[in-house]
DRENFIBA-212591 format. One record per atom (N, C-alpha, C, O): residue number from 1; residue in three letters; chain; z, x, y. Coordinates in nm, 2 decimals. Layout:
<sites>
  num  residu  chaine       Z       X       Y
  NUM     ALA       A       Z       X       Y
...
</sites>
This chain:
<sites>
  num  residu  chaine       Z       X       Y
    1     MET       A   -3.09   -0.16   -0.61
    1     MET       A   -2.98   -0.18   -0.51
    1     MET       A   -2.84   -0.13   -0.58
    1     MET       A   -2.78   -0.04   -0.53
    2     LYS       A   -2.81   -0.19   -0.72
    2     LYS       A   -2.70   -0.15   -0.78
    2     LYS       A   -2.69   -0.02   -0.82
    2     LYS       A   -2.58    0.03   -0.83
    3     LYS       A   -2.80    0.05   -0.85
    3     LYS       A   -2.80    0.20   -0.88
    3     LYS       A   -2.75    0.29   -0.74
    3     LYS       A   -2.67    0.38   -0.76
    4     ARG       A   -2.80    0.25   -0.62
    4     ARG       A   -2.76    0.32   -0.52
    4     ARG       A   -2.61    0.29   -0.47
    4     ARG       A   -2.53    0.38   -0.42
    5     GLY       A   -2.58    0.17   -0.49
    5     GLY       A   -2.42    0.13   -0.47
    5     GLY       A   -2.33    0.22   -0.56
    5     GLY       A   -2.22    0.26   -0.52
    6     ASN       A   -2.38    0.24   -0.68
    6     ASN       A   -2.31    0.30   -0.80
    6     ASN       A   -2.30    0.46   -0.75
    6     ASN       A   -2.20    0.53   -0.77
    7     ILE       A   -2.40    0.50   -0.71
    7     ILE       A   -2.43    0.63   -0.65
    7     ILE       A   -2.34    0.65   -0.56
    7     ILE       A   -2.25    0.74   -0.59
    8     PHE       A   -2.34    0.59   -0.44
    8     PHE       A   -2.27    0.58   -0.34
    8     PHE       A   -2.12    0.58   -0.37
    8     PHE       A   -2.04    0.65   -0.31
    9     GLU       A   -2.08    0.50   -0.47
    9     GLU       A   -1.94    0.48   -0.49
    9     GLU       A   -1.88    0.60   -0.58
    9     GLU       A   -1.76    0.62   -0.58
   10     LYS       A   -1.97    0.67   -0.66
   10     LYS       A   -1.91    0.79   -0.72
   10     LYS       A   -1.91    0.91   -0.61
   10     LYS       A   -1.81    0.99   -0.62
   11     LEU       A   -2.00    0.92   -0.53
   11     LEU       A   -1.99    1.02   -0.43
   11     LEU       A   -1.86    1.00   -0.34
   11     LEU       A   -1.77    1.09   -0.30
   12     ALA       A   -1.87    0.88   -0.31
   12     ALA       A   -1.71    0.85   -0.21
   12     ALA       A   -1.60    0.89   -0.31
   12     ALA       A   -1.53    0.98   -0.28
   13     HIS       A   -1.59    0.83   -0.42
   13     HIS       A   -1.48    0.88   -0.51
   13     HIS       A   -1.46    1.04   -0.52
   13     HIS       A   -1.35    1.10   -0.50
   14     GLN       A   -1.57    1.10   -0.55
   14     GLN       A   -1.58    1.26   -0.54
   14     GLN       A   -1.53    1.32   -0.41
   14     GLN       A   -1.45    1.42   -0.41
   15     VAL       A   -1.58    1.27   -0.31
   15     VAL       A   -1.54    1.34   -0.18
   15     VAL       A   -1.41    1.30   -0.15
   15     VAL       A   -1.33    1.38   -0.10
   16     THR       A   -1.37    1.17   -0.17
   16     THR       A   -1.21    1.15   -0.14
   16     THR       A   -1.11    1.23   -0.23
   16     THR       A   -1.00    1.26   -0.19
   17     ALA       A   -1.16    1.25   -0.34
   17     ALA       A   -1.08    1.35   -0.43
   17     ALA       A   -1.07    1.48   -0.39
   17     ALA       A   -0.97    1.55   -0.39
   18     PHE       A   -1.20    1.53   -0.34
   18     PHE       A   -1.19    1.66   -0.28
   18     PHE       A   -1.14    1.70   -0.15
   18     PHE       A   -1.10    1.81   -0.12
   19     SER       A   -1.14    1.59   -0.07
   19     SER       A   -1.08    1.60    0.07
   19     SER       A   -0.93    1.62    0.05
   19     SER       A   -0.86    1.68    0.13
   20     GLY       A   -0.88    1.56   -0.06
   20     GLY       A   -0.73    1.57   -0.06
   20     GLY       A   -0.69    1.71   -0.15
   20     GLY       A   -0.57    1.72   -0.18
   21     SER       A   -0.77    1.79   -0.18
   21     SER       A   -0.74    1.92   -0.28
   21     SER       A   -0.70    2.01   -0.17
   21     SER       A   -0.73    2.00   -0.05
   22     THR       A   -0.63    2.12   -0.23
   22     THR       A   -0.61    2.25   -0.17
   22     THR       A   -0.74    2.32   -0.13
   22     THR       A   -0.76    2.38   -0.02
   23     LEU       A   -0.82    2.32   -0.21
   23     LEU       A   -0.94    2.39   -0.17
   23     LEU       A   -1.00    2.33   -0.04
   23     LEU       A   -1.04    2.40    0.06
   24     ALA       A   -1.01    2.20   -0.03
   24     ALA       A   -1.07    2.13    0.11
   24     ALA       A   -0.96    2.17    0.23
   24     ALA       A   -1.00    2.18    0.35
   25     PHE       A   -0.85    2.19    0.20
   25     PHE       A   -0.76    2.24    0.31
   25     PHE       A   -0.79    2.39    0.35
   25     PHE       A   -0.79    2.43    0.47
   26     MET       A   -0.81    2.48    0.24
   26     MET       A   -0.83    2.60    0.26
   26     MET       A   -0.97    2.64    0.36
   26     MET       A   -0.98    2.72    0.45
   27     ILE       A   -1.05    2.55    0.30
   27     ILE       A   -1.21    2.57    0.37
   27     ILE       A   -1.20    2.52    0.52
   27     ILE       A   -1.24    2.59    0.61
   28     ALA       A   -1.13    2.40    0.54
   28     ALA       A   -1.08    2.37    0.68
   28     ALA       A   -1.01    2.46    0.76
   28     ALA       A   -1.05    2.49    0.87
   29     PHE       A   -0.90    2.52    0.71
   29     PHE       A   -0.83    2.63    0.76
   29     PHE       A   -0.92    2.75    0.80
   29     PHE       A   -0.93    2.80    0.92
   30     LEU       A   -0.99    2.78    0.71
   30     LEU       A   -1.07    2.89    0.72
   30     LEU       A   -1.16    2.87    0.83
   30     LEU       A   -1.17    2.96    0.91
   31     ILE       A   -1.24    2.77    0.84
   31     ILE       A   -1.33    2.72    0.95
   31     ILE       A   -1.27    2.73    1.10
   31     ILE       A   -1.32    2.78    1.19
   32     ILE       A   -1.15    2.68    1.10
   32     ILE       A   -1.07    2.68    1.21
   32     ILE       A   -1.04    2.84    1.26
   32     ILE       A   -1.06    2.88    1.38
   33     LEU       A   -0.99    2.91    1.16
   33     LEU       A   -0.98    3.06    1.18
   33     LEU       A   -1.09    3.13    1.23
   33     LEU       A   -1.08    3.21    1.33
   34     VAL       A   -1.22    3.11    1.16
   34     VAL       A   -1.33    3.17    1.20
   34     VAL       A   -1.37    3.12    1.34
   34     VAL       A   -1.43    3.20    1.42
   35     TRP       A   -1.34    3.00    1.39
   35     TRP       A   -1.38    2.95    1.53
   35     TRP       A   -1.29    3.02    1.61
   35     TRP       A   -1.33    3.08    1.71
   36     LEU       A   -1.15    3.04    1.58
   36     LEU       A   -1.05    3.10    1.68
   36     LEU       A   -1.10    3.25    1.69
   36     LEU       A   -1.12    3.30    1.80
   37     ILE       A   -1.13    3.31    1.58
   37     ILE       A   -1.17    3.46    1.59
   37     ILE       A   -1.30    3.49    1.66
   37     ILE       A   -1.33    3.60    1.71
   38     THR       A   -1.39    3.37    1.66
   38     THR       A   -1.52    3.38    1.74
   38     THR       A   -1.50    3.36    1.89
   38     THR       A   -1.59    3.39    1.96
   39     GLY       A   -1.39    3.30    1.93
   39     GLY       A   -1.37    3.28    2.07
   39     GLY       A   -1.40    3.39    2.18
   39     GLY       A   -1.46    3.37    2.29
   40     PRO       A   -1.35    3.48    2.14
   40     PRO       A   -1.37    3.62    2.24
   40     PRO       A   -1.51    3.63    2.25
   40     PRO       A   -1.57    3.64    2.36
   41     TYR       A   -1.58    3.64    2.13
   41     TYR       A   -1.71    3.68    2.14
   41     TYR       A   -1.81    3.59    2.22
   41     TYR       A   -1.91    3.63    2.27
   42     PHE       A   -1.75    3.46    2.21
   42     PHE       A   -1.85    3.35    2.28
   42     PHE       A   -1.77    3.36    2.42
   42     PHE       A   -1.83    3.29    2.51
   43     LYS       A   -1.67    3.41    2.45
   43     LYS       A   -1.63    3.40    2.60
   43     LYS       A   -1.56    3.25    2.61
   43     LYS       A   -1.56    3.18    2.71
   44     PHE       A   -1.50    3.23    2.48
   44     PHE       A   -1.43    3.08    2.50
   44     PHE       A   -1.52    2.96    2.60
   44     PHE       A   -1.47    2.87    2.67
   45     SER       A   -1.64    3.00    2.57
   45     SER       A   -1.76    2.91    2.64
   45     SER       A   -1.73    2.75    2.63
   45     SER       A   -1.65    2.71    2.54
   46     ASP       A   -1.78    2.67    2.71
   46     ASP       A   -1.78    2.54    2.69
   46     ASP       A   -1.84    2.49    2.55
   46     ASP       A   -1.79    2.40    2.48
   47     THR       A   -1.95    2.56    2.52
   47     THR       A   -2.04    2.55    2.38
   47     THR       A   -1.94    2.58    2.26
   47     THR       A   -1.92    2.52    2.16
   48     TRP       A   -1.88    2.69    2.29
   48     TRP       A   -1.78    2.72    2.16
   48     TRP       A   -1.69    2.63    2.15
   48     TRP       A   -1.66    2.60    2.03
   49     GLN       A   -1.63    2.56    2.26
   49     GLN       A   -1.53    2.45    2.24
   49     GLN       A   -1.59    2.31    2.18
   49     GLN       A   -1.52    2.24    2.11
   50     LEU       A   -1.71    2.29    2.22
   50     LEU       A   -1.79    2.18    2.19
   50     LEU       A   -1.82    2.18    2.03
   50     LEU       A   -1.81    2.08    1.97
   51     VAL       A   -1.86    2.29    1.98
   51     VAL       A   -1.87    2.31    1.85
   51     VAL       A   -1.77    2.27    1.76
   51     VAL       A   -1.80    2.22    1.65
   52     ILE       A   -1.65    2.29    1.79
   52     ILE       A   -1.55    2.24    1.70
   52     ILE       A   -1.50    2.12    1.74
   52     ILE       A   -1.44    2.05    1.65
   53     ASN       A   -1.50    2.06    1.86
   53     ASN       A   -1.48    1.94    1.89
   53     ASN       A   -1.57    1.83    1.82
   53     ASN       A   -1.53    1.73    1.76
   54     THR       A   -1.70    1.87    1.84
   54     THR       A   -1.81    1.78    1.78
   54     THR       A   -1.78    1.79    1.60
   54     THR       A   -1.79    1.68    1.54
   55     GLY       A   -1.77    1.89    1.55
   55     GLY       A   -1.75    1.89    1.41
   55     GLY       A   -1.63    1.82    1.36
   55     GLY       A   -1.63    1.75    1.26
   56     THR       A   -1.53    1.83    1.43
   56     THR       A   -1.41    1.76    1.40
   56     THR       A   -1.41    1.61    1.41
   56     THR       A   -1.36    1.53    1.33
   57     THR       A   -1.48    1.56    1.52
   57     THR       A   -1.50    1.41    1.55
   57     THR       A   -1.60    1.37    1.43
   57     THR       A   -1.57    1.27    1.36
   58     ILE       A   -1.70    1.43    1.42
   58     ILE       A   -1.79    1.38    1.32
   58     ILE       A   -1.71    1.35    1.17
   58     ILE       A   -1.71    1.24    1.11
   59     VAL       A   -1.64    1.47    1.13
   59     VAL       A   -1.57    1.44    1.01
   59     VAL       A   -1.46    1.36    1.01
   59     VAL       A   -1.43    1.30    0.91
   60     THR       A   -1.38    1.35    1.14
   60     THR       A   -1.27    1.24    1.14
   60     THR       A   -1.34    1.09    1.13
   60     THR       A   -1.28    1.00    1.08
   61     PHE       A   -1.45    1.09    1.19
   61     PHE       A   -1.52    0.95    1.20
   61     PHE       A   -1.57    0.91    1.05
   61     PHE       A   -1.56    0.79    1.02
   62     LEU       A   -1.62    0.99    0.97
   62     LEU       A   -1.67    0.97    0.84
   62     LEU       A   -1.52    0.94    0.75
   62     LEU       A   -1.50    0.84    0.68
   63     MET       A   -1.44    1.01    0.77
   63     MET       A   -1.33    1.01    0.68
   63     MET       A   -1.25    0.88    0.71
   63     MET       A   -1.18    0.83    0.63
   64     VAL       A   -1.26    0.84    0.83
   64     VAL       A   -1.18    0.72    0.85
   64     VAL       A   -1.23    0.60    0.76
   64     VAL       A   -1.16    0.53    0.70
   65     PHE       A   -1.36    0.59    0.77
   65     PHE       A   -1.43    0.48    0.69
   65     PHE       A   -1.42    0.51    0.54
   65     PHE       A   -1.41    0.42    0.46
   66     LEU       A   -1.43    0.63    0.50
   66     LEU       A   -1.42    0.66    0.37
   66     LEU       A   -1.30    0.64    0.31
   66     LEU       A   -1.29    0.57    0.20
   67     ILE       A   -1.17    0.70    0.37
   67     ILE       A   -1.04    0.66    0.34
   67     ILE       A   -1.01    0.52    0.33
   67     ILE       A   -0.94    0.48    0.23
   68     GLN       A   -1.06    0.44    0.43
   68     GLN       A   -1.05    0.29    0.43
   68     GLN       A   -1.11    0.22    0.31
   68     GLN       A   -1.06    0.12    0.26
   69     ARG       A   -1.22    0.27    0.27
   69     ARG       A   -1.29    0.21    0.16
   69     ARG       A   -1.23    0.22    0.03
   69     ARG       A   -1.21    0.13   -0.05
   70     MET       A   -1.19    0.36    0.03
   70     MET       A   -1.07    0.39   -0.11
   70     MET       A   -0.96    0.32   -0.10
   70     MET       A   -0.91    0.26   -0.19
   71     GLN       A   -0.91    0.31    0.01
   71     GLN       A   -0.77    0.23    0.02
   71     GLN       A   -0.80    0.09   -0.02
   71     GLN       A   -0.72    0.03   -0.09
   72     ASN       A   -0.91    0.02    0.02
   72     ASN       A   -0.94   -0.12    0.01
   72     ASN       A   -0.97   -0.14   -0.16
   72     ASN       A   -0.93   -0.23   -0.23
   73     LYS       A   -1.03   -0.05   -0.21
   73     LYS       A   -1.06   -0.04   -0.35
   73     LYS       A   -0.91   -0.04   -0.44
   73     LYS       A   -0.88   -0.11   -0.54
   74     ASP       A   -0.84    0.07   -0.38
   74     ASP       A   -0.70    0.09   -0.47
   74     ASP       A   -0.63   -0.03   -0.46
   74     ASP       A   -0.59   -0.10   -0.56
   75     SER       A   -0.62   -0.07   -0.34
   75     SER       A   -0.53   -0.19   -0.29
   75     SER       A   -0.57   -0.32   -0.37
   75     SER       A   -0.48   -0.39   -0.41
   76     ARG       A   -0.70   -0.34   -0.41
   76     ARG       A   -0.77   -0.44   -0.47
   76     ARG       A   -0.72   -0.43   -0.61
   76     ARG       A   -0.67   -0.52   -0.67
   77     ALA       A   -0.75   -0.31   -0.68
   77     ALA       A   -0.69   -0.29   -0.81
   77     ALA       A   -0.55   -0.31   -0.84
   77     ALA       A   -0.51   -0.36   -0.94
   78     ILE       A   -0.48   -0.26   -0.75
   78     ILE       A   -0.32   -0.27   -0.75
   78     ILE       A   -0.30   -0.42   -0.78
   78     ILE       A   -0.23   -0.46   -0.88
   79     HIS       A   -0.36   -0.51   -0.67
   79     HIS       A   -0.32   -0.66   -0.68
   79     HIS       A   -0.37   -0.70   -0.80
   79     HIS       A   -0.29   -0.76   -0.87
   80     LEU       A   -0.49   -0.68   -0.85
   80     LEU       A   -0.54   -0.73   -0.98
   80     LEU       A   -0.44   -0.70   -1.10
   80     LEU       A   -0.41   -0.78   -1.19
   81     LYS       A   -0.39   -0.58   -1.10
   81     LYS       A   -0.29   -0.54   -1.20
   81     LYS       A   -0.15   -0.63   -1.19
   81     LYS       A   -0.10   -0.68   -1.29
   82     LEU       A   -0.11   -0.62   -1.06
   82     LEU       A   -0.01   -0.70   -1.04
   82     LEU       A   -0.02   -0.87   -1.07
   82     LEU       A    0.08   -0.94   -1.12
   83     ASN       A   -0.13   -0.91   -1.04
   83     ASN       A   -0.18   -1.06   -1.07
   83     ASN       A   -0.17   -1.07   -1.24
   83     ASN       A   -0.12   -1.17   -1.30
   84     GLU       A   -0.22   -0.96   -1.30
   84     GLU       A   -0.23   -0.98   -1.44
   84     GLU       A   -0.08   -0.97   -1.49
   84     GLU       A   -0.05   -1.06   -1.58
   85     LEU       A    0.02   -0.90   -1.45
   85     LEU       A    0.14   -0.90   -1.50
   85     LEU       A    0.22   -1.02   -1.47
   85     LEU       A    0.29   -1.07   -1.55
   86     VAL       A    0.21   -1.08   -1.34
   86     VAL       A    0.27   -1.20   -1.30
   86     VAL       A    0.22   -1.31   -1.42
   86     VAL       A    0.29   -1.37   -1.49
   87     ALA       A    0.10   -1.32   -1.41
   87     ALA       A    0.04   -1.42   -1.51
   87     ALA       A    0.08   -1.40   -1.66
   87     ALA       A    0.11   -1.50   -1.73
   88     ALA       A    0.08   -1.29   -1.70
   88     ALA       A    0.13   -1.26   -1.84
   88     ALA       A    0.30   -1.28   -1.86
   88     ALA       A    0.33   -1.29   -1.98
   89     LEU       A    0.37   -1.28   -1.79
   89     LEU       A    0.53   -1.29   -1.79
   89     LEU       A    0.57   -1.41   -1.78
   89     LEU       A    0.51   -1.49   -1.71
   90     ASN       A    0.67   -1.45   -1.86
   90     ASN       A    0.73   -1.61   -1.85
   90     ASN       A    0.82   -1.64   -1.74
   90     ASN       A    0.83   -1.75   -1.69
   91     GLY       A    0.89   -1.52   -1.68
   91     GLY       A    0.96   -1.53   -1.59
   91     GLY       A    0.91   -1.56   -1.43
   91     GLY       A    0.96   -1.65   -1.35
   92     PRO       A    0.82   -1.46   -1.41
   92     PRO       A    0.79   -1.47   -1.26
   92     PRO       A    0.69   -1.59   -1.23
   92     PRO       A    0.60   -1.64   -1.31
   93     SER       A    0.71   -1.64   -1.10
   93     SER       A    0.62   -1.75   -1.07
   93     SER       A    0.49   -1.72   -1.06
   93     SER       A    0.47   -1.62   -1.00
   94     ASN       A    0.40   -1.80   -1.10
   94     ASN       A    0.25   -1.80   -1.09
   94     ASN       A    0.22   -1.83   -0.95
   94     ASN       A    0.11   -1.80   -0.91
   95     ARG       A    0.30   -1.89   -0.87
   95     ARG       A    0.27   -1.90   -0.73
   95     ARG       A    0.23   -1.78   -0.65
   95     ARG       A    0.17   -1.78   -0.55
   96     LEU       A    0.29   -1.65   -0.73
   96     LEU       A    0.26   -1.53   -0.66
   96     LEU       A    0.13   -1.46   -0.69
   96     LEU       A    0.09   -1.37   -0.62
   97     ILE       A    0.06   -1.52   -0.79
   97     ILE       A   -0.10   -1.48   -0.81
   97     ILE       A   -0.18   -1.49   -0.67
   97     ILE       A   -0.17   -1.58   -0.59
   98     ASP       A   -0.26   -1.39   -0.64
   98     ASP       A   -0.34   -1.39   -0.51
   98     ASP       A   -0.26   -1.41   -0.38
   98     ASP       A   -0.30   -1.47   -0.28
   99     VAL       A   -0.13   -1.35   -0.39
   99     VAL       A   -0.03   -1.39   -0.28
   99     VAL       A   -0.09   -1.31   -0.14
   99     VAL       A   -0.06   -1.34   -0.02
  100     GLU       A   -0.17   -1.20   -0.17
  100     GLU       A   -0.24   -1.13   -0.04
  100     GLU       A   -0.32   -1.22    0.02
  100     GLU       A   -0.32   -1.22    0.14
  101     ASN       A   -0.37   -1.30   -0.04
  101     ASN       A   -0.46   -1.39    0.04
  101     ASN       A   -0.38   -1.50    0.14
  101     ASN       A   -0.45   -1.58    0.21
  102     LEU       A   -0.26   -1.50    0.14
  102     LEU       A   -0.20   -1.59    0.22
  102     LEU       A   -0.20   -1.55    0.37
  102     LEU       A   -0.23   -1.44    0.41
  103     SER       A   -0.17   -1.65    0.45
  103     SER       A   -0.17   -1.61    0.59
  103     SER       A   -0.02   -1.53    0.63
  103     SER       A    0.07   -1.53    0.55
  104     GLU       A   -0.02   -1.48    0.76
  104     GLU       A    0.10   -1.40    0.77
  104     GLU       A    0.21   -1.49    0.79
  104     GLU       A    0.32   -1.44    0.77
  105     GLN       A    0.20   -1.61    0.83
  105     GLN       A    0.32   -1.70    0.85
  105     GLN       A    0.35   -1.74    0.69
  105     GLN       A    0.47   -1.75    0.66
  106     GLU       A    0.26   -1.77    0.60
  106     GLU       A    0.31   -1.79    0.47
  106     GLU       A    0.38   -1.69    0.40
  106     GLU       A    0.47   -1.71    0.33
  107     LEU       A    0.33   -1.55    0.42
  107     LEU       A    0.39   -1.45    0.38
  107     LEU       A    0.53   -1.43    0.43
  107     LEU       A    0.62   -1.38    0.35
  108     GLU       A    0.54   -1.46    0.56
  108     GLU       A    0.69   -1.45    0.61
  108     GLU       A    0.78   -1.56    0.56
  108     GLU       A    0.90   -1.55    0.55
  109     THR       A    0.72   -1.67    0.52
  109     THR       A    0.80   -1.78    0.45
  109     THR       A    0.84   -1.73    0.31
  109     THR       A    0.95   -1.75    0.27
  110     LEU       A    0.75   -1.66    0.24
  110     LEU       A    0.77   -1.63    0.11
  110     LEU       A    0.88   -1.49    0.11
  110     LEU       A    0.95   -1.46    0.01
  111     GLY       A    0.86   -1.41    0.20
  111     GLY       A    0.97   -1.31    0.23
  111     GLY       A    1.09   -1.35    0.25
  111     GLY       A    1.18   -1.29    0.20
  112     THR       A    1.12   -1.47    0.33
  112     THR       A    1.24   -1.52    0.35
  112     THR       A    1.30   -1.58    0.23
  112     THR       A    1.42   -1.58    0.21
  113     PHE       A    1.22   -1.64    0.14
  113     PHE       A    1.27   -1.68    0.00
  113     PHE       A    1.33   -1.59   -0.07
  113     PHE       A    1.44   -1.61   -0.13
  114     TYR       A    1.24   -1.46   -0.08
  114     TYR       A    1.28   -1.34   -0.15
  114     TYR       A    1.40   -1.28   -0.09
  114     TYR       A    1.49   -1.25   -0.17
  115     SER       A    1.42   -1.28    0.04
  115     SER       A    1.55   -1.23    0.10
  115     SER       A    1.67   -1.31    0.06
  115     SER       A    1.78   -1.26    0.05
  116     LYS       A    1.65   -1.44    0.04
  116     LYS       A    1.76   -1.55    0.00
  116     LYS       A    1.77   -1.52   -0.18
  116     LYS       A    1.89   -1.52   -0.23
  117     LEU       A    1.68   -1.50   -0.24
  117     LEU       A    1.69   -1.46   -0.39
  117     LEU       A    1.77   -1.33   -0.39
  117     LEU       A    1.86   -1.31   -0.47
  118     SER       A    1.75   -1.24   -0.30
  118     SER       A    1.81   -1.10   -0.31
  118     SER       A    1.95   -1.13   -0.27
  118     SER       A    2.04   -1.07   -0.34
  119     GLU       A    1.99   -1.19   -0.18
  119     GLU       A    2.13   -1.22   -0.15
  119     GLU       A    2.20   -1.30   -0.27
  119     GLU       A    2.31   -1.27   -0.31
  120     LEU       A    2.13   -1.38   -0.32
  120     LEU       A    2.20   -1.45   -0.45
  120     LEU       A    2.22   -1.35   -0.57
  120     LEU       A    2.32   -1.36   -0.65
  121     ALA       A    2.14   -1.27   -0.58
  121     ALA       A    2.13   -1.19   -0.69
  121     ALA       A    2.23   -1.08   -0.67
  121     ALA       A    2.27   -1.02   -0.77
  122     LYS       A    2.27   -1.05   -0.55
  122     LYS       A    2.37   -0.96   -0.51
  122     LYS       A    2.52   -1.01   -0.53
  122     LYS       A    2.61   -0.93   -0.52
  123     LYS       A    2.53   -1.15   -0.57
  123     LYS       A    2.65   -1.21   -0.61
  123     LYS       A    2.67   -1.23   -0.77
  123     LYS       A    2.77   -1.29   -0.82
  124     GLU       A    2.58   -1.19   -0.84
  124     GLU       A    2.58   -1.19   -0.99
  124     GLU       A    2.66   -1.06   -1.03
  124     GLU       A    2.65   -0.95   -0.99
  125     SER       A    2.74   -1.12   -1.12
  125     SER       A    2.83   -0.98   -1.19
  125     SER       A    2.74   -0.90   -1.29
  125     SER       A    2.78   -0.79   -1.32
  126     ILE       A    2.64   -0.95   -1.34
  126     ILE       A    2.56   -0.87   -1.44
  126     ILE       A    2.43   -0.83   -1.36
  126     ILE       A    2.36   -0.91   -1.29
  127     LEU       A    2.41   -0.71   -1.37
  127     LEU       A    2.27   -0.66   -1.29
  127     LEU       A    2.17   -0.71   -1.35
  127     LEU       A    2.09   -0.76   -1.27
  128     SER       A    2.13   -0.73   -1.49
  128     SER       A    2.01   -0.76   -1.54
  128     SER       A    1.99   -0.91   -1.53
  128     SER       A    1.89   -0.96   -1.58
  129     VAL       A    2.08   -0.99   -1.46
  129     VAL       A    2.03   -1.14   -1.47
  129     VAL       A    1.92   -1.17   -1.37
  129     VAL       A    1.91   -1.11   -1.27
  130     SER       A    1.83   -1.25   -1.41
  130     SER       A    1.71   -1.27   -1.30
  130     SER       A    1.68   -1.42   -1.31
  130     SER       A    1.70   -1.48   -1.42
  131     HIS       A    1.65   -1.47   -1.21
  131     HIS       A    1.62   -1.59   -1.19
  131     HIS       A    1.49   -1.62   -1.09
  131     HIS       A    1.44   -1.54   -1.01
  132     SER       A    1.45   -1.74   -1.10
  132     SER       A    1.33   -1.78   -1.01
  132     SER       A    1.41   -1.83   -0.89
  132     SER       A    1.53   -1.86   -0.91
  133     ILE       A    1.37   -1.84   -0.76
  133     ILE       A    1.43   -1.87   -0.65
  133     ILE       A    1.51   -2.00   -0.68
  133     ILE       A    1.63   -2.01   -0.66
  134     GLU       A    1.43   -2.12   -0.74
  134     GLU       A    1.48   -2.23   -0.77
  134     GLU       A    1.61   -2.25   -0.86
  134     GLU       A    1.70   -2.32   -0.83
  135     GLU       A    1.60   -2.14   -0.98
  135     GLU       A    1.70   -2.15   -1.05
  135     GLU       A    1.82   -2.07   -1.00
  135     GLU       A    1.93   -2.10   -1.03
  136     ALA       A    1.80   -1.96   -0.91
  136     ALA       A    1.92   -1.89   -0.85
  136     ALA       A    1.98   -1.99   -0.75
  136     ALA       A    2.10   -2.00   -0.76
  137     VAL       A    1.92   -2.07   -0.67
  137     VAL       A    1.97   -2.17   -0.59
  137     VAL       A    2.07   -2.27   -0.65
  137     VAL       A    2.19   -2.29   -0.62
  138     GLU       A    1.99   -2.34   -0.76
  138     GLU       A    2.09   -2.42   -0.84
  138     GLU       A    2.21   -2.35   -0.91
  138     GLU       A    2.32   -2.40   -0.91
  139     LEU       A    2.18   -2.26   -0.97
  139     LEU       A    2.29   -2.16   -1.04
  139     LEU       A    2.42   -2.14   -0.93
  139     LEU       A    2.54   -2.17   -0.96
  140     HIS       A    2.37   -2.10   -0.81
  140     HIS       A    2.48   -2.08   -0.71
  140     HIS       A    2.54   -2.20   -0.65
  140     HIS       A    2.65   -2.19   -0.61
  141     LYS       A    2.46   -2.30   -0.65
  141     LYS       A    2.55   -2.43   -0.59
  141     LYS       A    2.63   -2.48   -0.71
  141     LYS       A    2.74   -2.53   -0.68
  142     THR       A    2.60   -2.47   -0.82
  142     THR       A    2.69   -2.51   -0.94
  142     THR       A    2.81   -2.41   -0.94
  142     THR       A    2.92   -2.45   -0.98
  143     LYS       A    2.80   -2.29   -0.90
  143     LYS       A    2.92   -2.19   -0.91
  143     LYS       A    2.99   -2.22   -0.80
  143     LYS       A    3.11   -2.21   -0.81
  144     TYR       A    2.94   -2.27   -0.68
  144     TYR       A    3.01   -2.29   -0.55
  144     TYR       A    3.11   -2.41   -0.59
  144     TYR       A    3.23   -2.41   -0.56
  145     LYS       A    3.03   -2.51   -0.66
  145     LYS       A    3.10   -2.63   -0.68
  145     LYS       A    3.22   -2.61   -0.76
  145     LYS       A    3.33   -2.67   -0.73
  146     LYS       A    3.21   -2.52   -0.87
  146     LYS       A    3.33   -2.48   -0.98
  146     LYS       A    3.42   -2.44   -0.90
  146     LYS       A    3.53   -2.49   -0.91
  147     ASN       A    3.39   -2.33   -0.80
  147     ASN       A    3.50   -2.25   -0.71
  147     ASN       A    3.57   -2.34   -0.62
  147     ASN       A    3.69   -2.34   -0.61
  148     GLN       A    3.48   -2.41   -0.56
  148     GLN       A    3.55   -2.52   -0.47
  148     GLN       A    3.64   -2.60   -0.54
  148     GLN       A    3.75   -2.62   -0.48
  149     ASN       A    3.62   -2.66   -0.66
  149     ASN       A    3.69   -2.72   -0.76
  149     ASN       A    3.82   -2.67   -0.80
  149     ASN       A    3.92   -2.74   -0.81
  150     SER       A    3.80   -2.55   -0.83
  150     SER       A    3.91   -2.45   -0.88
  150     SER       A    4.02   -2.43   -0.77
  150     SER       A    4.13   -2.41   -0.80
  151     ALA       A    3.97   -2.44   -0.65
  151     ALA       A    4.04   -2.38   -0.53
  151     ALA       A    4.14   -2.53   -0.50
  151     ALA       A    4.25   -2.53   -0.46
  152     GLU       A    4.07   -2.64   -0.53
  152     GLU       A    4.15   -2.75   -0.49
  152     GLU       A    4.24   -2.80   -0.60
  152     GLU       A    4.32   -2.89   -0.57
  153     LEU       A    4.23   -2.76   -0.71
  153     LEU       A    4.31   -2.78   -0.81
  153     LEU       A    4.46   -2.69   -0.79
  153     LEU       A    4.57   -2.74   -0.84
  154     LYS       A    4.44   -2.56   -0.71
  154     LYS       A    4.56   -2.48   -0.69
  154     LYS       A    4.62   -2.55   -0.59
  154     LYS       A    4.73   -2.52   -0.54
</sites>
């Protein structure tokens, strides 16, 4: 069972790599060209049209699943790499590890927090300053109090 899965995985990877190549495009273009050229010979019959329709439908059907499979694998690999980076660094919050498993509502809430962090970061005078959400909120509360106190003294 493992052997078959491994063979299919290699085949899927090779087909995906090939389907994105110039050679694959040229072959597809050549097939369409031959089909167009043969139109007058077959008197543009229904069978002639059915050949290209059936062929493209089959290829499209298979490619949708193949592309989705490869996209899922690539996406999972990217998430794992990002999780490793988040886990290895001192600054980022470990709450972001496996964030892709959150619900849509939880992701929306997290997105709101990061929008807020972005707004706070725009107020920083030094571009390289980085904070967690909590640190940024506290820092800007402190800055706001200082600015408010300075305005009151004037």
